[in-house]
C-alpha positions in Angstrom: -35.4 19.6 19.1 -32.7 20.6 21.0 -31.7 23.8 21.6 -28.3 23.3 21.8 -25.8 21.1 19.6 -22.6 19.5 20.5 -19.9 21.5 19.2 -16.2 21.4 18.1 -13.7 24.4 19.4 -10.9 25.9 19.8 -10.0 28.7 22.3 -6.2 29.0 20.8 -4.5 28.2 18.4 -2.1 24.6 19.1 -2.2 21.3 18.8 -4.9 18.5 19.0 -5.3 19.0 22.6 -7.0 22.5 22.0 -10.1 20.9 20.7 -12.8 21.0 23.5 -16.3 19.6 22.8 -18.9 22.2 23.8 -22.6 22.4 23.4 -23.6 26.1 21.5 -27.2 27.4 21.2 -28.9 26.9 17.5 -31.0 29.2 16.8 -33.3 30.0 13.9 -32.1 30.3 10.1 -32.3 34.2 9.1 -32.4 35.4 5.7 -30.5 32.9 3.2 -29.5 30.5 6.1 -30.5 27.1 6.7 -29.9 25.1 10.0 -28.8 21.5 9.1 -28.9 18.5 11.4 -25.4 16.5 10.6 -25.4 12.6 9.9 -21.7 12.9 8.9 -18.7 15.1 9.0 -15.5 15.5 6.5 -12.2 15.9 8.2 -9.6 18.0 5.7 -6.0 19.1 5.9 -7.5 23.0 6.3 -9.2 22.1 9.6 -5.6 21.4 10.3 -4.3 24.5 8.9 -7.4 26.7 11.4 -6.4 24.8 14.3 -2.5 25.5 14.2 -3.1 29.4 13.2 -1.1 28.7 9.9 -4.7 29.9 8.4 -6.2 32.2 11.4 -9.2 32.5 12.7 -10.9 34.7 15.3 -11.0 32.9 18.7 -12.9 31.2 19.9 -13.8 29.4 17.0 -15.6 26.4 15.6 -13.9 24.0 13.4 -14.9 21.6 10.0 -15.4 22.9 6.8 -17.6 20.2 5.0 -20.9 17.9 6.3 -23.7 16.0 5.3 -27.5 15.7 6.8 -31.1 16.8 6.7 -32.2 20.3 6.6 -34.4 21.1 9.4 -35.5 24.4 8.6 -34.8 27.4 6.3 -34.7 31.3 6.1 -36.7 33.4 4.2 -34.8 33.7 0.5 -33.7 30.1 0.4 -35.4 28.7 -2.4 -33.6 25.5 -3.6 -33.3 23.3 -0.5 -36.5 22.7 1.8 -37.4 20.9 5.2 -36.5 17.5 4.9 -33.9 17.4 2.1 -31.2 15.5 2.0 -27.9 18.1 1.7 -24.1 18.1 1.7 -21.5 20.8 1.8 -18.2 22.5 1.7 -18.1 25.9 3.2 -17.8 28.8 4.9 -17.3 29.4 7.9 -16.1 26.5 9.9 -18.7 25.0 12.0 -19.1 21.4 10.7 -17.5 19.8 13.6 -21.0 19.8 15.3 -24.3 17.8 15.9 -26.2 20.4 14.1 -25.4 24.0 13.0 -27.1 27.6 11.8 -25.1 28.6 8.4 -25.5 30.6 5.0 -27.5 28.4 2.6 -26.0 29.4 -1.2 -23.0 26.9 -0.8 -25.0 23.6 0.5 -26.3 21.6 -2.3 -28.9 18.8 -2.3 -27.3 15.2 -2.1 -28.8 12.7 -4.7 -30.2 9.9 -2.8 -27.9 7.4 -4.4 -24.9 9.1 -2.2 -25.3 8.0 1.2 -24.1 10.7 4.2 -21.3 9.1 4.7 -20.1 9.6 0.9 -21.7 13.2 1.0 -19.1 14.1 3.7 -16.1 12.7 2.9 -16.3 13.8 -0.7 -18.0 17.8 -0.8 -14.2 19.8 0.0 -12.0 17.0 -1.8 -14.4 16.6 -4.9 -14.8 20.2 -5.4 -11.8 20.6 -5.1 -10.7 17.7 -8.2 -13.6 19.8 -10.0 -11.9 23.4 -10.3 -8.6 21.8 -10.4 -9.4 19.6 -13.6 -11.7 22.0 -15.0 -11.7 25.7 -13.5 -8.1 26.5 -13.2 -5.9 25.5 -16.3 -6.9 24.1 -20.0 -6.5 20.2 -19.4 -7.3 17.9 -22.7 -7.2 14.1 -23.2 -3.9 13.2 -23.6 -2.4 15.4 -21.2 0.0 14.8 -18.3 -0.3 15.7 -14.6 2.1 15.0 -12.0 -0.1 14.9 -8.5 1.5 14.5 -5.0 -0.3 12.3 -2.3 -2.1 10.7 -4.9 -3.1 8.2 -2.0 -4.9 10.7 0.3 -8.9 11.9 0.1 -8.3 14.3 -3.1 -5.8 12.4 -4.7 -7.8 9.3 -5.1 -10.8 11.8 -6.6 -8.2 12.9 -8.8 -6.5 9.7 -10.2 -10.6 8.6 -11.1 -11.2 12.0 -12.7 -8.2 11.7 -14.8 -8.8 8.4 -16.0 -12.7 9.0 -17.0 -11.7 11.9 -18.9 -8.5 10.4 -20.9 -5.8 12.3 -19.2 -2.6 10.5 -17.8 -1.9 11.0 -14.0 1.4 10.3 -13.1 1.0 10.0 -8.4 3.6 10.3 -5.9 2.9 8.9 -2.4 4.8 7.8 0.6 4.5 3.9 0.6 4.5 1.5 -1.8 0.9 0.3 -0.7 -0.4 4.0 -1.2 0.9 3.6 -4.3 -0.5 0.9 -5.3 -3.9 2.3 -4.3 -3.3 4.8 -6.5 -2.9 2.7 -9.4 -5.9 0.7 -8.6 -7.9 4.0 -9.0 -6.4 4.8 -12.2 -2.8 6.4 -12.0 -0.9 5.6 -15.0 2.1 5.9 -12.8 3.5 6.0 -9.5 6.3 6.8 -7.7 7.7 6.2 -4.4 9.1 9.7 -3.2 10.8 8.0 0.0 12.7 5.1 -2.5 12.4 7.0 -5.8 13.5 10.6 -6.9 10.4 11.7 -8.0 12.0 14.4 -10.2 14.0 11.9 -12.4 11.2 9.1 -12.5 8.7 12.2 -14.2 11.3 13.2 -16.6 11.9 9.4 -17.7 8.4 8.8 -17.7 8.1 11.7 -20.0 10.9 10.9 -22.2 12.4 13.9 -20.8 9.4 16.4 -21.8 8.3 17.1 -18.7 4.7 17.3 -17.3 1.6 19.5 -18.5 0.7 20.1 -15.3 1.8 19.7 -11.5 -1.3 19.8 -9.0 0.5 19.8 -5.2 -1.0 19.9 -1.8 2.0 19.2 0.0 4.2 22.4 0.0 7.0 23.1 0.9 8.6 19.1 0.6 7.8 19.0 -3.0 7.7 22.2 -3.9 11.2 23.0 -6.0 11.0 19.2 -7.5 7.5 20.6 -8.9 9.3 22.9 -10.5 11.8 20.6 -11.9 8.9 18.5 -13.5 6.8 20.7 -15.7 7.4 20.8 -19.1 8.4 25.0 -20.5 5.0 26.6 -20.6 4.1 24.1 -17.7 1.6 25.4 -15.0 2.2 24.6 -11.3 -1.1 24.3 -9.0 -0.1 24.7 -5.5 -2.9 24.1 -3.3 -2.1 22.6 0.1 0.4 23.1 2.8 0.9 19.6 4.1 4.2 19.5 4.8 5.0 23.8 5.5 4.6 26.7 3.6 6.6 26.9 0.4 9.0 29.2 0.2 8.8 32.8 -1.6 8.8 32.5 -5.3 11.8 34.3 -7.6 9.9 35.0 -10.7 13.3 35.1 -12.7 13.4 31.5 -11.7 10.1 30.6 -13.7 11.5 32.5 -16.5 14.5 30.5 -16.3 13.0 27.2 -15.9 11.0 28.0 -19.1 8.1 30.1 -18.3 6.5 28.5 -16.2 2.8 29.5 -14.6 2.2 29.4 -11.4 -1.2 30.1 -9.1 -2.6 29.4 -5.4 -6.0 28.6 -5.5 -8.5 28.1 -2.7 -11.6 26.1 -3.7 -13.4 28.9 -1.7 -12.9 31.4 -4.0 -14.6 29.1 -6.8 -17.5 28.1 -5.0 -18.4 31.8 -3.7 -21.3 32.2 -6.3 -24.3 30.0 -5.4 -25.1 29.0 -9.4 -21.2 27.8 -9.9 -20.9 26.1 -6.8 -24.0 24.2 -7.5 -23.3 23.4 -11.5 -19.8 22.4 -9.8 -22.0 19.8 -7.0 -24.3 18.7 -10.0 -20.7 17.5 -11.9 -19.2 16.1 -8.8 -22.6 13.8 -8.0 -22.5 12.9 -12.0 -18.9 11.6 -11.6 -19.7 9.9 -8.6 -23.4 8.7 -9.0 -21.9 7.0 -12.8 -19.7 5.1 -11.2 -16.7 7.2 -12.8 -15.4 8.3 -9.0 -15.7 6.0 -5.8 -15.6 7.6 -2.9 -12.7 6.1 -0.7 -13.5 6.4 3.3 -10.3 4.9 4.5 -11.5 5.7 8.3 -14.1 6.9 10.4 -13.9 8.3 14.0 -16.7 9.4 16.3 -16.9 13.1 16.5 -16.0 12.9 20.7 -12.7 11.3 19.0 -11.7 14.4 17.5 -8.8 14.7 18.8 -7.1 10.8 17.9 -8.6 12.0 14.3 -6.5 15.4 13.7 -3.4 13.4 15.3 -4.1 10.7 12.6 -4.4 12.9 9.8 -1.2 15.3 10.7 0.9 12.3 11.0 -0.3 11.4 7.3 -1.3 8.2 8.3 -4.4 7.9 7.2 -5.3 6.5 3.1 -8.3 7.8 1.3 -11.0 10.5 3.3 -11.8 10.7 7.0 -15.1 11.2 8.9 -16.6 11.8 11.7 -19.7 10.2 13.0 -22.6 11.2 15.0 
């Protein structure tokens, strides 16, 4: 086995041109760690936030938050995985853009044989995000209505299917008619092209003026005000990303004036910090996929060597579904 592994790092914050491929040394796993040889790697907006410095990292830094592969070695105290096991993860610290790595084992999950490495790499961060949005953030039940922005993205397509599997009505927004059609095919009850329609007005029409129970918004600045205007009184605003830029500061009095609204800014990594909780969330996600309730859409794939082009496409919001890197 090689003592080094191809790894993508940044030495300065900035554009895709700052992404560098280097050879990094591999060590033996220590207490609570494992070494994993990657078969496929996931690409996510958080990687862009970290590359640009919106979410600062200590430099130089490796990037990448999720991958799937085969466990090569485990350190003392690791009991839920063993060498030879198939595994997948979405986890801190960054470093998934690599051929292999040593990392904490607690958030690495056994990957069922029925799920491919490519699916595993494409689904962990996005699928676990959907799990906490629908099950751990605010109570949701069959018959409730959710407004979901970027419904044709990787998280969005999983959310459309998840909502359908649980009897939740999902209104999805997207920027093209093609993306709207894809969201509808995946379970969205209603779709809105936000470039040609006013999504607030359409939401009010669809809900007979009442507004939705919950908004799930990863777009950020461009949709924030409209998202608040789409909620019913006592509704919940979940902002979980900043694809269009950081949202403005919130005037708490505005939440009162709009109907005693609630707002939260969760992160996946808070939800999966506990080992047992993380493993439970992953098992529910794997069940959704294995049962056919959720299909993982891999819209595009790039070799790890082409990481700059992959970042350019994702940042320009030209991707559909999940994006993976192959080795």
